[in-house]
C-alpha positions as CSV (number, residue, x, y, z in Angstrom):
1,M,39.6,133.1,14.2
2,K,38.1,130.3,16.8
3,F,35.7,129.1,14.4
4,I,38.2,128.2,12.0
5,R,40.1,126.5,14.0
6,I,36.1,124.6,15.2
7,V,35.4,123.1,11.9
8,P,38.8,121.4,11.4
9,A,38.3,119.3,14.8
10,I,33.8,119.6,14.1
11,A,35.7,117.1,10.5
12,I,37.8,115.1,12.4
13,L,35.5,114.3,14.7
14,A,32.8,113.3,12.3
15,I,35.5,111.6,9.8
16,G,36.5,109.4,13.2
17,L,32.5,109.1,14.3
18,L,32.0,108.0,10.5
19,L,34.9,105.2,10.3
20,A,34.1,103.8,13.4
21,G,30.4,103.3,12.4
22,C,31.6,100.9,9.1
23,A,33.7,99.0,11.2
24,G,31.1,97.6,12.6
25,L,28.9,97.0,9.6
26,G,31.1,94.3,8.0
27,Q,31.5,91.5,10.6
28,P,32.7,88.1,8.3
29,L,30.5,85.6,8.4
30,E,31.8,81.8,8.6
31,P,30.7,79.7,5.9
32,P,27.7,77.6,6.4
33,R,27.7,73.9,6.4
34,V,25.8,72.6,3.6
35,S,25.6,68.9,3.1
36,L,23.2,66.2,1.4
37,A,19.8,65.2,2.9
38,D,17.9,64.1,0.0
39,I,17.9,63.5,-3.6
40,R,14.5,63.0,-6.0
41,V,13.4,63.6,-9.4
42,E,10.7,65.8,-10.6
43,A,10.4,65.2,-14.2
44,F,12.0,63.1,-16.7
45,T,12.1,64.6,-20.9
46,G,13.9,63.1,-23.4
47,L,17.3,64.5,-23.3
48,E,17.1,65.9,-19.3
49,T,15.8,65.2,-16.0
50,V,15.0,68.2,-12.7
51,F,15.8,66.7,-9.9
52,Q,14.8,68.4,-6.5
53,I,17.6,67.7,-3.7
54,Q,17.7,68.7,-0.3
55,L,19.7,70.6,1.2
56,R,20.6,70.6,5.3
57,V,22.2,74.1,6.0
58,I,23.4,74.6,9.1
59,N,24.6,78.3,10.6
60,T,27.2,78.4,13.4
61,N,27.0,81.9,13.0
62,D,25.9,83.9,15.7
63,V,23.0,85.7,13.6
64,D,20.8,84.6,11.3
65,L,21.3,84.1,7.7
66,K,18.9,85.4,5.7
67,V,19.4,83.7,2.1
68,K,18.3,85.2,-0.2
69,G,19.3,82.8,-3.2
70,I,20.8,79.4,-3.4
71,E,23.2,77.8,-6.4
72,A,24.4,74.5,-6.2
73,E,26.5,71.9,-8.2
74,L,26.1,68.3,-7.2
75,E,29.6,66.0,-8.8
76,I,28.9,62.2,-8.6
77,N,32.2,59.8,-8.9
78,E,34.7,62.8,-9.6
79,Q,32.2,63.5,-12.9
80,S,29.2,67.1,-12.9
81,F,25.7,65.2,-13.1
82,A,23.9,68.4,-11.7
83,A,23.5,71.9,-11.7
84,G,20.6,74.9,-10.6
85,V,19.3,77.5,-8.8
86,S,17.2,78.7,-5.9
87,N,15.7,81.9,-5.3
88,T,13.2,80.9,-2.6
89,P,14.0,83.2,0.3
90,V,14.8,81.2,3.6
91,K,16.0,82.6,7.4
92,I,18.3,80.1,8.8
93,P,18.8,80.9,12.9
94,A,21.9,81.3,14.4
95,F,23.3,78.2,15.8
96,G,20.5,76.8,14.2
97,T,19.9,74.4,10.7
98,E,17.1,74.3,7.5
99,L,16.2,72.2,4.8
100,V,16.9,73.9,1.5
101,T,15.1,72.9,-1.7
102,V,16.7,73.2,-4.4
103,K,16.0,71.9,-8.4
104,V,18.9,71.2,-10.3
105,Y,19.0,69.4,-14.1
106,S,21.4,66.9,-15.6
107,S,20.9,66.1,-18.8
108,V,20.6,62.4,-20.0
109,I,24.8,62.3,-21.2
110,K,25.6,63.7,-18.1
111,M,23.7,60.7,-16.0
112,F,25.5,58.0,-17.7
113,K,29.2,59.7,-17.4
114,S,28.0,59.8,-13.8
115,V,26.9,56.0,-13.4
116,Y,28.8,54.4,-15.8
117,G,30.9,52.2,-14.3
118,L,28.7,51.3,-11.0
119,Q,28.5,47.1,-11.1
120,E,32.2,47.1,-10.1
121,S,32.7,49.9,-7.6
122,K,29.3,49.2,-5.7
123,E,29.1,52.5,-4.1
124,L,28.4,56.3,-5.2
125,R,31.0,59.4,-4.1
126,Y,29.6,62.4,-4.5
127,R,31.1,66.2,-3.8
128,L,28.6,69.3,-3.8
129,N,29.3,72.5,-3.8
130,G,27.6,76.3,-4.5
131,K,27.4,79.5,-2.7
132,L,24.1,80.9,-0.3
133,R,23.2,84.4,-1.4
134,V,22.9,86.4,1.8
135,A,21.2,89.0,2.0
136,G,22.7,91.5,5.1
137,D,21.4,93.9,7.6
138,S,22.9,97.0,5.4
139,A,22.1,97.3,1.7
140,I,25.0,94.8,0.9
141,A,24.8,91.3,0.0
142,T,28.0,88.7,1.2
143,T,28.3,85.5,-1.4
144,L,29.2,82.3,1.8
145,P,30.6,79.5,-0.6
146,F,30.4,75.8,0.5
147,E,31.5,72.6,-0.2
148,S,30.7,68.6,0.9
149,E,31.6,65.2,-0.4
150,G,30.5,61.3,0.7
151,V,29.9,58.5,0.0
152,V,26.9,56.2,-0.7
153,T,26.6,52.4,-0.9
154,L,24.4,51.1,-3.1
155,D,21.8,49.5,-0.8
156,G,21.3,53.4,-0.1
157,S,22.6,53.9,3.4
158,K,25.6,57.0,3.5
159,E,28.9,56.2,4.4
160,S,30.2,59.1,5.6
161,E,30.3,62.9,4.8
162,K,33.4,65.4,4.7
């Protein structure tokens, strides 16, 4: 009879330990701050241009971010301009920063739509958004969204960034 009473107590204890252990695994991560640091033309073909964009990724978490991949989309003057991905792994230290390069692609049509009317405006408004795929300490990966925007004057200086 004592054996029968001990089994439920052990089962309850095991379930409690399992739940307590799992509770620590899901520490929520703050989305990183990501801004556009540089953009360069890599290749130009008849209907497509390939750009290398450098993103400044700032990790405000108290743990390292082990980035497995990045998806990014760049809009210029409220028009879709270029999109791309990178699967180059990068480790962003806790409360640290790294530059990450992403190859993005733009069609000639998107480029013309984005820069149409620049003679009047004298500035480019850009918006950058995307996702970082981060490897967790367990087998579970996390997706962290990001978004930023800013203004670049046509003389090449950055006016502001949000």
